[in-house]
C-alpha positions in Angstrom: 131.1 102.9 112.9 131.1 105.8 111.3 134.9 107.2 112.4 138.2 106.8 110.7 140.3 104.3 112.5 144.1 104.1 112.8 145.2 101.0 111.1 145.8 99.5 114.5 142.1 100.3 115.6 141.2 98.4 112.5 143.3 95.6 113.0 142.3 95.0 116.6 138.4 95.1 115.1 138.9 92.4 112.9 140.5 90.4 115.4 137.8 90.6 118.1 135.2 90.2 115.0 137.2 86.8 114.0 137.7 85.2 117.5 134.3 86.0 118.1 132.9 84.6 115.4 135.2 82.1 113.8 137.3 81.0 116.9 139.2 78.3 115.5 140.7 80.1 112.4 141.1 83.2 114.8 143.2 80.3 117.5 145.1 78.8 114.6 146.5 82.5 113.9 148.2 82.8 117.4 150.6 80.2 116.4 152.1 82.2 113.4 154.4 85.3 113.8 153.0 88.2 114.3 153.9 89.5 111.1 151.6 86.8 109.5 148.4 87.4 111.7 147.4 90.8 110.5 146.9 90.1 107.5 145.2 86.7 108.1 142.8 88.1 110.7 142.2 90.9 107.8 140.8 88.2 105.6 139.6 86.1 108.2 137.3 89.2 109.3 136.2 89.7 105.4 135.1 85.7 105.2 133.2 86.7 108.4 131.5 89.6 107.0 130.4 87.9 104.0 129.4 83.9 105.1 127.1 86.2 108.3 125.2 87.6 105.6 122.6 85.3 106.0 122.1 85.9 110.0 122.0 89.8 109.8 119.2 89.9 106.9 115.1 88.9 106.8 115.2 88.9 103.2 117.5 88.2 99.8 117.6 91.1 98.8 119.0 93.6 101.6 122.0 90.9 101.6 122.4 90.4 97.8 122.9 94.2 98.1 125.4 93.5 101.0 127.1 90.9 98.6 127.3 93.3 95.6 129.2 96.3 98.0 131.8 93.6 98.9 132.1 92.7 95.0 132.2 96.4 94.4 134.6 97.2 96.4 137.3 94.2 95.4 136.7 95.2 91.5 137.0 99.2 92.7 134.0 100.6 91.5 131.9 102.8 93.5 131.2 101.7 97.0 130.6 104.4 99.5 134.0 104.9 100.9 135.5 102.4 103.6 135.8 105.1 106.3 132.6 103.0 107.9 134.2 99.6 107.7 137.9 99.0 109.8 137.3 95.4 107.7 137.1 96.6 104.4 139.9 99.0 105.2 142.3 95.7 106.8 141.0 93.7 103.8 142.3 96.2 101.2 145.5 97.0 102.7 145.9 93.5 102.4 145.2 92.8 99.0 147.2 95.9 97.8 150.5 94.8 100.1 150.5 91.1 98.9 148.8 91.0 95.6 146.0 88.4 96.6 143.8 87.6 93.8 140.7 89.8 93.0 139.0 86.8 90.8 139.1 84.3 94.1 138.2 86.7 96.6 134.9 87.9 94.0 134.1 84.2 93.4 133.8 83.8 97.3 131.6 86.7 97.7 129.5 85.7 94.7 129.1 81.7 95.6 127.6 82.7 99.2 124.5 84.3 97.3 123.7 80.7 97.7 123.1 80.9 101.5 120.3 83.5 100.9 118.0 81.1 99.6 116.6 77.7 101.0 117.6 76.1 97.9 118.8 72.6 98.5 122.6 71.5 97.3 121.7 69.5 94.3 125.0 67.1 94.4 128.3 66.4 95.8 130.2 67.9 92.8 128.0 71.2 93.7 129.2 71.2 97.1 132.6 70.5 95.7 132.4 73.8 93.9 131.4 76.0 96.6 133.9 74.3 99.5 136.7 75.2 96.2 135.3 78.9 96.0 135.1 79.7 99.8 137.2 77.6 101.8 140.2 76.8 99.4 139.7 80.5 97.9 141.0 81.2 101.9 143.5 78.9 102.2 144.8 79.9 99.0 145.3 83.4 99.8 146.3 83.2 103.5 149.7 81.3 102.0 150.1 84.1 100.0 151.3 86.2 103.5 153.4 83.5 104.4 155.5 82.5 100.7 155.2 83.5 97.1 152.4 81.4 95.5 153.2 78.1 93.1 150.8 75.8 91.7 152.2 73.2 94.2 150.8 75.3 97.3 147.3 76.1 95.9 147.0 72.4 94.9 147.3 71.8 98.6 145.1 74.7 99.3 142.2 73.1 96.9 142.0 70.2 98.7 142.5 71.2 102.2 139.7 73.6 101.5 137.4 70.8 100.3 138.4 68.8 103.7 137.6 71.8 106.0 134.4 73.1 103.9 133.0 69.5 103.7 133.7 69.3 107.6 132.2 72.5 108.5 128.9 71.0 106.2 129.0 68.4 108.3 129.2 70.3 112.2 126.9 73.0 110.8 124.1 70.4 110.6 122.0 71.3 113.7 122.2 75.4 112.9 121.0 74.8 109.1 118.7 72.2 110.5 116.9 75.1 112.0 116.8 77.9 109.3 115.6 75.2 106.7 119.1 74.8 104.8 120.1 72.0 103.3 124.2 71.7 102.4 124.2 67.6 102.6 124.2 67.3 98.8 120.2 65.6 98.3 122.0 63.8 95.4 123.3 61.6 98.0 120.5 61.7 100.2 118.0 60.4 97.4 120.6 58.0 96.5 120.1 56.9 99.9 116.5 56.7 100.1 116.3 59.7 102.4 115.7 63.4 101.6 115.6 66.7 103.0 112.0 66.5 104.8 114.0 63.5 107.1 117.1 65.9 107.5 114.4 68.9 109.2 112.8 66.6 110.9 116.2 66.2 113.1 115.7 62.6 113.6 118.5 60.0 111.8 117.6 57.3 109.4 119.4 54.9 107.9 119.4 56.5 104.5 120.5 59.7 106.1 123.6 58.2 108.0 124.4 56.8 104.7 124.7 60.1 103.1 126.2 61.5 105.8 129.0 58.6 106.0 129.6 59.2 102.5 130.2 63.2 103.0 132.3 62.3 105.8 135.0 59.6 103.3 134.9 62.8 101.2 136.5 64.6 103.7 138.8 62.1 104.5 140.2 61.4 101.1 140.6 65.4 100.4 142.5 65.6 103.8 144.2 62.5 103.5 145.4 64.2 100.1 145.8 67.7 101.2 148.6 66.2 103.6 150.2 63.8 101.6 150.8 66.9 99.5 151.8 69.5 102.7 155.0 67.6 102.7 155.9 68.3 99.7 155.7 72.2 100.2 158.4 74.4 101.7 158.1 74.3 105.6 157.2 78.1 105.6 153.9 78.0 104.3 152.9 74.5 106.2 151.4 76.7 109.3 148.8 78.2 107.2 147.0 74.7 107.1 146.8 74.5 110.8 143.1 74.5 110.6 143.1 71.1 109.3 144.3 69.5 112.6 140.9 70.6 113.3 139.2 69.1 110.4 141.2 65.7 111.4 139.9 65.9 115.0 136.4 66.7 114.2 136.2 63.9 111.2 137.7 61.3 113.3 135.0 61.9 116.2 131.9 62.0 113.3 133.4 58.7 112.4 132.1 57.1 115.3 129.5 54.6 115.7 127.3 57.0 118.6 127.8 60.3 116.1 124.9 61.8 116.5 124.9 64.9 113.4 121.8 66.9 114.6 123.3 67.1 117.9 124.9 70.5 118.3 128.8 70.7 119.8 130.6 73.3 121.2 134.5 72.1 121.6 135.8 73.8 124.7 138.8 76.4 123.6 141.2 75.3 125.9 140.9 71.5 123.8 141.0 73.6 120.4 144.0 75.2 121.1 145.6 72.2 122.7 145.1 70.3 119.1 146.6 73.4 117.3 149.5 73.8 119.5 150.3 70.2 119.3 150.0 70.4 115.4 152.4 73.6 115.3 155.0 72.0 116.5 154.8 68.5 114.7 156.4 68.2 111.2 153.0 68.4 109.6 152.7 72.1 110.1 155.7 73.7 111.4 157.3 76.5 109.9 161.3 76.8 108.9 163.7 78.1 111.1 
């Protein structure tokens, strides 16, 4: 897009981008007041742009150039202007208005350089570091649109992001396997007598299933911690954590004995909206009056 857009057009572009490529997060914003929706969608649209770089390039170098553009933008360095990018315009507006932490957003960009290559995720600690700098950063920044930042809220955001991020890794296994990417920690696989070749073959083995179950258990631990801590922070910020209701639903399904992580699953949008609606009315996630 080369023409200069109005703020309203840029906001609509971001909303459509998130609705198309990250419907769960888009749907979670529907249960927030409109004043909070626009900046959240700007943040989520930025995340879509960053996390989809692997899908739109054929070689790592062009991907690194795209990611560097976003880092330069956030750091205020020469990036060629934002007139052609409604997402960049909306992101900078949100950053200025709510004083989002530039360092966390830059780390989010840098962490996605891992996506451009086919190196396996080496360990659980490395995966948790990745999730902390991506999914946790989104939760932490998103809470700033609802309430002033605090160490307590950031603590919730950390565990929320780890729970959501690990759940996404398991959900995305069919897609990642098809493009020879391994986000399931290689350390977990090897400890259970499995490896990346078995994962890429797309068939469950006992050792690989144990590794997946361990990852599910880790996600559950972080989810339980996040929900416990969420009860101790002001109610006004709780709606920002609505995506956790989806992670809880997914982890329950993944824990079933008949769950096959290699079978792609698409949750009907109506069911997803129903889950979020029910959660939005619960004390866990309901905002203050």
